[in-house]
C-alpha positions as CSV (number, residue, x, y, z in Angstrom):
1,M,51.4,-36.5,12.5
2,T,51.4,-33.7,15.0
3,S,54.2,-33.1,17.5
4,R,53.7,-31.2,20.7
5,L,56.0,-30.1,23.4
6,I,54.6,-29.2,26.8
7,I,57.0,-27.2,29.1
8,P,56.0,-26.6,32.7
9,A,58.3,-24.1,34.4
10,L,57.8,-26.1,37.6
11,F,56.4,-29.6,37.1
12,L,54.3,-30.3,40.2
13,A,51.7,-32.9,40.9
14,S,49.1,-30.1,40.5
15,C,50.5,-29.2,37.1
16,L,49.6,-25.5,37.5
17,S,50.1,-24.8,33.8
18,S,52.3,-25.4,30.8
19,S,53.8,-23.9,27.8
20,T,52.9,-25.7,24.6
21,L,54.9,-25.9,21.4
22,A,53.3,-27.7,18.5
23,Q,53.7,-28.3,14.8
24,N,51.4,-30.1,12.4
25,T,54.3,-31.9,10.7
26,S,56.8,-34.5,11.6
27,P,59.5,-33.4,14.1
28,H,62.4,-31.5,12.6
29,S,65.4,-29.7,13.9
30,L,64.6,-26.3,15.5
31,A,66.2,-22.9,15.7
32,L,66.3,-20.2,18.4
33,L,63.5,-17.8,18.8
34,L,64.5,-14.2,19.7
35,P,62.2,-11.4,20.9
36,P,60.4,-9.4,18.2
37,P,62.9,-6.7,17.2
38,I,62.4,-3.0,17.6
39,V,61.7,-1.7,14.1
40,P,63.2,1.8,13.6
41,A,60.8,4.6,12.7
42,H,60.9,5.9,9.1
43,D,61.8,9.3,8.1
44,F,58.9,11.7,8.1
45,N,56.7,11.8,5.0
46,P,53.3,13.2,6.0
47,D,51.6,11.7,2.9
48,K,52.5,8.2,4.2
49,T,51.8,8.9,7.9
50,V,48.6,10.9,8.2
51,L,45.2,9.5,7.2
52,A,41.7,10.9,6.6
53,M,39.0,9.2,8.6
54,T,35.3,9.3,7.7
55,D,32.3,7.9,9.6
56,L,29.3,7.6,7.3
57,K,25.9,6.7,8.8
58,I,22.7,6.1,6.8
59,Y,19.4,6.4,8.6
60,G,16.8,5.7,5.9
61,P,16.8,8.7,3.6
62,A,19.1,10.6,6.0
63,V,22.9,10.5,5.7
64,T,25.3,11.8,8.3
65,V,29.1,12.2,7.7
66,K,31.6,12.9,10.5
67,Y,35.2,13.7,9.7
68,G,38.4,13.2,11.6
69,T,42.2,12.6,11.1
70,G,44.3,9.6,12.2
71,F,48.0,8.8,12.0
72,C,50.2,5.7,11.9
73,L,51.2,5.0,15.4
74,D,53.9,2.4,14.7
75,P,56.4,1.9,11.9
76,A,54.4,-0.9,10.3
77,C,51.1,1.2,10.5
78,R,49.1,-1.6,12.2
79,F,48.0,0.8,15.0
80,I,46.2,4.1,14.2
81,G,46.1,7.0,16.6
82,T,43.5,9.7,16.8
83,N,41.4,11.7,19.4
84,Y,38.9,10.1,21.8
85,H,36.2,12.5,20.6
86,V,36.8,11.3,17.1
87,A,36.8,7.5,17.9
88,A,34.2,7.3,20.6
89,P,31.1,8.2,18.6
90,A,32.4,6.5,15.4
91,R,31.3,3.0,14.4
92,I,33.8,2.3,11.7
93,H,35.0,-1.2,11.1
94,K,37.9,-0.7,8.6
95,I,40.6,1.9,8.0
96,K,42.1,2.0,4.5
97,G,40.4,-1.4,3.9
98,K,42.0,-3.0,7.0
99,E,39.8,-4.6,9.6
100,I,39.8,-3.1,13.0
101,I,40.2,-5.8,15.7
102,N,40.5,-3.6,18.8
103,R,39.8,0.0,19.9
104,Y,41.4,1.5,23.0
105,L,40.1,4.7,24.6
106,A,42.2,6.8,26.9
107,T,39.4,8.6,28.6
108,G,35.7,8.6,29.1
109,P,32.7,10.2,30.9
110,N,33.5,8.4,34.2
111,D,37.0,9.8,34.5
112,V,37.9,11.8,37.6
113,G,38.0,15.4,36.4
114,A,36.1,14.7,33.1
115,T,34.2,17.7,31.9
116,V,31.6,18.4,29.2
117,N,33.5,19.8,26.2
118,K,31.0,22.2,24.5
119,S,33.2,22.5,21.5
120,A,32.5,18.8,20.8
121,A,28.8,19.1,21.1
122,L,28.1,18.5,17.4
123,L,29.9,15.2,17.6
124,M,29.2,13.9,21.0
125,G,26.4,15.9,22.5
126,S,26.9,16.3,26.3
127,E,29.6,13.6,26.4
128,K,32.3,14.1,29.1
129,Y,36.0,13.3,28.8
130,T,39.4,14.5,30.0
131,L,41.0,16.9,27.5
132,S,44.6,16.0,28.4
133,R,43.8,12.3,27.6
134,D,41.7,13.0,24.4
135,L,43.3,9.9,22.7
136,A,42.2,6.7,21.1
137,V,44.1,3.9,19.3
138,Y,42.7,1.5,16.7
139,E,44.5,-1.9,16.3
140,L,44.2,-3.4,12.8
141,R,44.3,-7.0,11.7
142,Y,47.0,-6.2,9.1
143,P,49.2,-3.1,8.5
144,V,48.2,-0.4,6.0
145,E,50.5,-1.0,3.0
146,G,52.6,2.0,1.9
147,Y,52.1,3.8,5.2
148,H,54.4,4.1,8.2
149,G,54.8,5.8,11.5
150,I,57.6,8.2,12.5
151,A,59.6,8.9,15.7
152,Y,58.3,10.7,18.8
153,D,59.9,13.4,20.9
154,L,59.1,13.4,24.7
155,A,61.2,16.5,25.5
156,E,59.4,19.5,26.9
157,L,58.7,22.2,24.3
158,Q,60.1,25.7,24.8
159,A,58.2,28.9,24.2
160,G,58.8,29.9,20.6
161,D,59.6,26.5,19.3
162,E,58.4,26.2,15.7
163,V,56.2,23.2,14.6
164,D,54.1,22.1,11.7
165,I,50.5,20.7,12.0
166,Y,49.4,18.0,9.6
167,A,45.7,17.0,9.3
168,F,42.8,16.4,6.9
169,P,40.4,19.2,7.7
170,K,37.0,19.3,6.0
171,A,36.9,21.3,2.8
172,A,34.9,24.5,2.6
173,I,32.9,23.3,-0.4
174,N,34.4,20.2,-2.1
175,P,33.8,17.0,0.1
176,I,37.1,15.6,-1.1
177,R,39.7,16.4,1.6
178,H,43.4,17.0,1.2
179,L,46.3,16.8,3.6
180,S,46.9,20.3,4.9
181,K,50.0,21.8,6.7
182,F,49.8,24.6,9.2
183,H,52.9,26.3,10.5
184,A,52.7,27.2,14.2
185,T,54.7,28.3,17.3
186,Y,54.5,26.8,20.7
187,F,53.0,29.2,23.2
188,A,52.2,27.6,26.5
189,E,50.7,24.7,28.4
190,T,47.3,24.9,30.0
191,T,46.6,24.1,33.6
192,D,44.9,20.8,32.5
193,G,48.0,19.7,30.5
194,M,47.1,20.7,26.9
195,L,49.7,22.2,24.6
196,V,48.8,25.6,23.0
197,F,50.2,26.8,19.7
198,R,49.8,30.1,17.8
199,Y,49.2,29.8,14.1
200,G,47.7,31.8,11.2
201,G,44.2,30.3,11.6
202,G,42.0,28.3,9.3
203,I,41.9,24.9,10.8
204,R,38.5,23.5,10.0
205,P,36.6,20.5,11.6
206,G,37.9,17.1,10.6
207,A,41.5,18.0,11.6
208,S,41.1,16.5,15.0
209,G,43.6,13.6,15.5
210,G,46.2,15.2,13.3
211,I,49.9,15.5,14.4
212,V,52.1,18.3,15.6
213,V,55.6,17.8,14.3
214,K,58.9,19.3,15.3
215,N,62.1,18.4,13.4
216,G,60.5,15.4,11.9
217,K,59.2,14.0,15.2
218,I,55.7,14.0,16.7
219,V,55.4,16.2,19.8
220,G,51.6,16.4,20.0
221,I,48.2,15.1,18.8
222,L,46.0,17.9,17.5
223,N,42.6,18.6,19.1
224,A,41.1,21.0,16.6
225,I,37.4,21.1,17.6
226,G,36.1,24.7,17.5
227,L,39.3,26.2,16.2
228,E,38.0,27.3,12.8
229,N,37.9,31.0,13.7
230,S,40.8,31.0,16.2
231,T,44.5,31.5,15.9
232,L,45.2,29.1,18.8
233,A,45.6,25.4,18.3
234,F,45.5,22.8,21.1
235,A,47.1,19.4,21.2
236,V,47.5,16.5,23.6
237,K,51.1,15.9,24.8
238,V,53.0,12.9,23.5
239,Q,53.8,11.9,27.1
240,S,50.0,11.3,27.6
241,L,50.1,9.0,24.6
242,A,53.1,7.1,26.0
243,T,51.4,6.7,29.4
244,F,48.2,5.5,27.8
245,L,50.1,2.9,25.7
246,S,52.1,1.7,28.7
247,K,48.7,0.5,30.2
248,V,46.9,-1.0,27.1
249,Q,49.8,-2.0,24.8
250,P,53.0,-2.3,26.8
251,Y,54.8,-4.2,24.0
252,L,54.0,-1.4,21.6
253,H,55.0,1.2,24.2
254,A,58.4,-0.4,24.7
255,Q,58.9,-0.3,20.9
256,L,57.9,3.3,20.4
257,F,59.1,4.8,23.7
258,P,62.1,2.7,24.9
259,E,63.4,5.7,26.9
260,D,60.0,5.8,28.7
261,T,60.0,2.1,29.6
262,P,62.0,1.3,32.8
263,I,61.6,-2.5,32.4
264,S,60.8,-3.7,28.8
265,P,58.4,-6.6,28.6
266,V,60.8,-8.3,26.2
267,S,64.1,-7.3,28.0
268,T,67.0,-9.6,27.8
269,D,69.0,-10.9,30.7
270,L,71.8,-8.6,32.0
271,Y,74.5,-11.2,32.6
272,P,75.6,-14.5,31.1
273,P,74.5,-17.6,33.0
274,Y,76.3,-17.9,36.4
275,A,78.7,-20.8,36.8
276,F,77.7,-22.1,40.2
277,P,80.5,-24.0,42.0
278,P,80.0,-27.8,42.3
279,T,78.3,-29.1,45.4
280,T,80.6,-30.5,48.1
281,G,78.6,-33.8,48.4
282,T,78.2,-33.4,52.2
283,G,74.4,-33.6,51.9
284,R,74.0,-30.4,53.7
285,R,72.3,-27.4,52.1
286,P,74.6,-24.4,52.1
287,V,73.5,-21.4,54.2
288,E,72.2,-18.7,51.9
289,P,73.1,-15.0,52.2
290,P,70.4,-12.8,53.8
291,E,69.7,-11.2,50.4
292,V,68.8,-14.5,48.9
293,V,66.6,-15.4,51.9
294,A,64.8,-12.0,51.5
295,L,64.3,-12.7,47.8
296,R,62.8,-16.1,48.5
297,Q,60.4,-14.6,51.1
298,K,59.3,-12.0,48.6
299,A,58.8,-14.6,45.9
300,Q,56.7,-16.7,48.1
301,A,54.6,-13.7,49.0
302,V,54.0,-13.0,45.3
303,S,53.0,-16.6,44.8
304,D,50.6,-16.6,47.7
305,G,49.1,-13.3,46.6
306,M,48.1,-14.6,43.3
307,R,45.8,-17.3,44.6
308,N,42.1,-17.1,44.1
309,F,42.1,-14.3,41.6
310,I,40.7,-13.8,38.1
311,A,42.2,-11.9,35.2
312,V,41.9,-11.6,31.4
313,Q,45.0,-12.9,29.6
314,S,45.5,-11.9,26.0
315,F,47.6,-13.9,23.5
316,S,49.3,-12.8,20.3
317,W,51.1,-15.6,18.3
318,G,53.6,-14.8,15.6
319,V,56.8,-15.9,13.9
320,N,60.0,-13.9,13.3
321,N,59.4,-10.2,13.1
322,K,56.0,-10.5,11.3
323,V,52.8,-9.1,12.7
324,P,50.7,-11.5,14.9
325,Q,49.2,-14.4,13.0
326,R,46.5,-15.0,15.6
327,E,45.1,-13.3,18.7
328,A,42.9,-14.5,21.5
329,Q,41.7,-13.6,25.0
330,Y,40.9,-16.0,27.8
331,E,39.8,-15.5,31.4
332,V,42.4,-17.1,33.6
333,R,41.4,-18.3,37.0
334,V,43.8,-19.5,39.8
335,I,41.8,-21.2,42.4
336,D,43.9,-22.8,45.3
337,G,46.9,-23.0,43.0
338,F,45.2,-24.5,40.0
339,Q,45.1,-22.6,36.7
340,R,42.1,-22.8,34.4
341,F,41.2,-20.9,31.2
342,R,37.8,-19.9,29.9
343,E,36.9,-18.2,26.7
344,Y,36.4,-14.4,27.2
345,P,34.0,-12.8,27.7
346,D,31.2,-15.3,27.9
347,G,32.7,-18.7,27.6
348,K,31.2,-21.7,29.4
349,K,33.9,-24.4,29.0
350,E,37.1,-24.4,31.1
351,F,40.4,-25.5,29.7
352,R,43.5,-26.7,31.6
353,D,45.8,-25.4,28.8
354,V,45.3,-22.5,26.4
355,P,43.7,-23.8,23.2
356,L,46.3,-23.4,20.4
357,P,45.3,-21.5,17.3
358,T,45.0,-23.3,14.0
359,L,48.5,-22.7,12.7
360,N,51.1,-25.1,11.3
361,D,53.6,-24.3,13.9
362,V,52.7,-22.5,17.2
363,M,53.8,-21.9,20.7
364,A,52.0,-20.6,23.7
365,P,53.3,-19.1,27.0
366,G,53.2,-21.3,30.1
367,G,52.6,-20.5,33.7
368,E,55.9,-18.8,34.5
369,W,53.9,-15.8,35.7
370,S,52.7,-17.9,38.7
371,E,55.2,-20.8,38.7
372,L,58.5,-18.8,38.8
373,P,57.7,-17.0,42.0
374,E,56.7,-20.3,43.6
375,M,59.8,-22.0,42.3
376,V,62.1,-19.3,43.6
377,G,60.3,-19.1,46.9
378,T,59.9,-22.8,47.8
379,R,62.3,-25.0,45.8
380,L,65.2,-24.7,48.1
381,N,67.4,-27.0,45.9
382,L,67.2,-24.2,43.3
383,K,70.6,-22.5,43.3
384,V,70.4,-18.7,43.6
385,H,73.2,-16.2,43.3
386,Q,73.1,-12.4,43.8
387,A,74.8,-10.6,40.9
388,A,75.9,-7.0,40.8
389,D,73.2,-4.4,40.9
390,A,72.4,-2.7,37.6
391,T,70.7,0.4,36.3
392,V,68.0,-0.3,33.6
393,N,66.7,2.8,31.8
394,G,67.4,4.9,34.9
395,R,65.9,2.4,37.4
396,R,68.2,0.8,39.9
397,V,67.6,-3.0,40.2
398,K,69.0,-5.9,42.2
399,V,69.8,-8.9,40.0
400,F,69.6,-12.5,41.2
401,Q,70.6,-15.5,39.0
402,Y,69.3,-19.0,39.4
403,K,70.0,-22.4,38.0
404,A,68.7,-26.0,38.3
405,D,70.5,-29.0,36.9
406,P,68.6,-32.1,35.6
407,E,69.4,-34.0,38.9
408,D,67.6,-31.2,40.8
409,D,64.4,-32.5,39.3
410,I,62.8,-29.0,38.9
411,C,62.5,-28.2,35.2
412,K,60.8,-30.7,32.9
413,F,59.0,-30.9,29.6
414,K,56.8,-33.4,28.0
415,S,57.0,-34.2,24.3
416,I,53.9,-35.6,22.5
417,L,53.7,-37.2,19.1
418,D,50.1,-37.2,17.9
419,F,49.3,-39.8,15.2
420,E,45.6,-38.9,15.2
421,I,44.4,-42.4,16.3
422,F,47.0,-42.6,19.1
423,S,49.8,-40.5,20.7
424,V,53.1,-41.2,22.3
425,S,54.4,-38.9,25.1
426,K,57.5,-38.8,27.2
427,I,58.6,-36.6,30.1
428,H,62.2,-35.1,30.0
429,T,64.1,-33.4,32.9
430,V,66.4,-30.6,31.8
431,S,68.5,-27.9,33.2
432,C,67.2,-24.3,33.4
433,Y,68.4,-20.9,34.4
434,G,67.2,-17.3,34.6
435,E,67.3,-13.9,36.3
436,V,65.1,-12.2,38.9
437,W,65.2,-8.4,39.1
438,T,63.9,-6.6,42.2
439,D,63.7,-3.1,43.5
440,E,65.8,-1.9,46.5
441,D,63.2,-3.6,48.8
442,F,63.5,-7.0,47.0
443,N,60.1,-6.6,45.4
444,I,60.1,-8.6,42.2
445,I,59.7,-6.6,38.9
446,R,61.0,-9.1,36.3
447,M,61.7,-12.8,36.1
448,S,63.1,-14.8,33.2
449,E,63.4,-18.5,32.4
450,H,65.5,-20.4,29.9
451,L,65.1,-24.2,29.3
452,N,67.9,-26.2,27.8
453,L,65.7,-28.4,25.5
454,F,66.9,-31.1,23.3
455,G,65.2,-32.8,20.3
456,T,63.0,-30.8,18.1
457,W,62.0,-27.5,19.8
458,K,65.0,-25.7,21.4
459,N,66.0,-22.7,23.5
460,Y,62.7,-21.9,25.1
461,Q,62.8,-18.7,27.1
462,A,60.2,-16.5,28.8
463,V,60.1,-13.1,30.5
464,V,57.5,-12.0,33.0
465,T,57.1,-8.4,34.3
466,F,55.3,-7.5,37.5
467,D,53.6,-4.3,38.9
468,W,51.5,-3.3,41.8
469,L,47.8,-4.0,42.1
470,Q,45.7,-2.0,44.5
471,K,42.5,-3.5,45.7
472,E,40.1,-1.1,47.3
473,S,40.5,-0.8,51.1
474,E,43.3,-3.5,51.1
475,P,47.1,-3.4,50.9
476,K,48.6,-3.4,47.4
477,K,50.3,-6.5,46.1
478,L,52.5,-7.5,43.1
479,I,50.9,-9.2,40.2
480,P,52.1,-10.2,36.7
481,I,51.5,-7.7,33.9
482,T,53.1,-9.2,30.8
483,I,54.5,-12.6,29.7
484,A,56.6,-13.0,26.6
485,S,57.6,-16.5,25.4
486,Q,59.8,-17.6,22.6
487,A,61.4,-20.7,21.1
488,E,63.2,-22.0,18.0
489,Y,62.0,-24.3,15.3
490,H,63.5,-24.8,11.9
491,N,65.6,-21.6,11.9
492,R,62.4,-19.6,12.5
493,T,61.5,-17.7,15.6
494,Y,58.1,-18.4,17.1
495,W,56.7,-16.2,19.9
496,C,53.7,-15.5,22.0
497,L,53.1,-12.3,23.8
498,G,50.7,-12.2,26.7
499,L,49.1,-9.3,28.7
500,F,47.1,-9.5,31.9
501,T,44.2,-7.1,32.5
502,G,40.9,-6.9,34.4
503,Y,42.2,-8.3,37.6
504,R,39.8,-9.1,40.4
505,V,39.6,-11.4,43.4
506,F,36.3,-13.2,42.6
507,D,33.8,-10.3,42.6
508,S,36.1,-7.7,44.3
509,R,36.9,-4.5,42.4
510,V,40.5,-3.6,41.8
511,K,42.6,-1.1,39.9
512,I,46.1,-0.9,38.6
513,L,48.3,1.8,40.2
514,T,49.6,4.5,37.8
515,N,52.7,5.1,39.8
């Protein structure tokens, strides 16, 4: 018997979307799901952080070998960082025996300001890229056992600061490479944003992608091409790495660079649920303050702006603080308010709900990214209260709290017991609450939702973050960037993290603003 729980944030006749919680066993009591914790970085041990990378290609009798260096990006060592000019020409499928499932490149030949880097000619020919973003990240299916990442330092370096460079340069004779350490002193920053260090010389090819360390923290990623006979070493700034991750892996960015993340995609609410006063029973809707009216107008604008667009939504399913158990990508289409999913990149069949992975217990995010703005904007029986303004990681935000009681008939879920040959379903109405964060102009930057479930699954909650989208020749508009959902089952925390990329309005071209 399979039990499923479908949780729409706003249960309308159109059924825009739903969150799904399912287990392949009989219903049991459930436990609260919390956001994946931030794992602290380990103390620095270069032998457990820096890795040798080798790209071996066989063309008949000919064999070519290209060398590079990588490093554990995160504490669990499931993400490996290196240079773009190391990763772009390579066709490796595993690192330390772990399957590569994604490769992210921070630059490329079509970048504005990209130049031909002659020093990389042996590896990449006439390939163009931007030196200050000479970065790439590999995502592995499973972490590399026995290895771990370390902390980062985003502070500006001062002339004379002493650092150490760790890498796996190619040996002069013996093909077996060893981890090497080079002591260096910070000298200056180039006009194109590269860090320059003075050192004693001797860095050979293969060291590209190594790390520059100060006081046990990474301050740069080495770009060592052409430095064999030079006493100057160049590195990419850590801030460039942080900016890159904020676009392609915002959850990882929030974990590694919390001080660089104004609004975390797994942030918690700022205040306890607001105790709204009881209604007077007059039948008249209270007059709302101008600030609440402004919020509702902005929320409705966000909802209207998300109609008739297409995006790619990624999913990562996991439990407790373990690495994701399954990952998937679907093209999500919102056409006249209806949400549909299609396998990405070349799926033919459309789905009303996200197909769940083959796991015993699993949950998927719902349509809060589109439904919450509509709920706040149009459901006038939703109670809204403006709380005190707050400062989150240096960013001033306005905070609004909302609540709906069961009698408001807003928040519902449907439980389904599947007995294979037949199923039994029931719709329940529950109370819900959450917070809406906006900037000074009431533009929404974060929304949360908590459902007071009863029965098997409990304490469902979701967080959606928003940012600006700029369509060529048209005004910018707010769109969802991340959605993180979580719930409790059997004293275990089940979560699903989602990311939206590749936005377009049908065939129109769009881009995400960097500021």
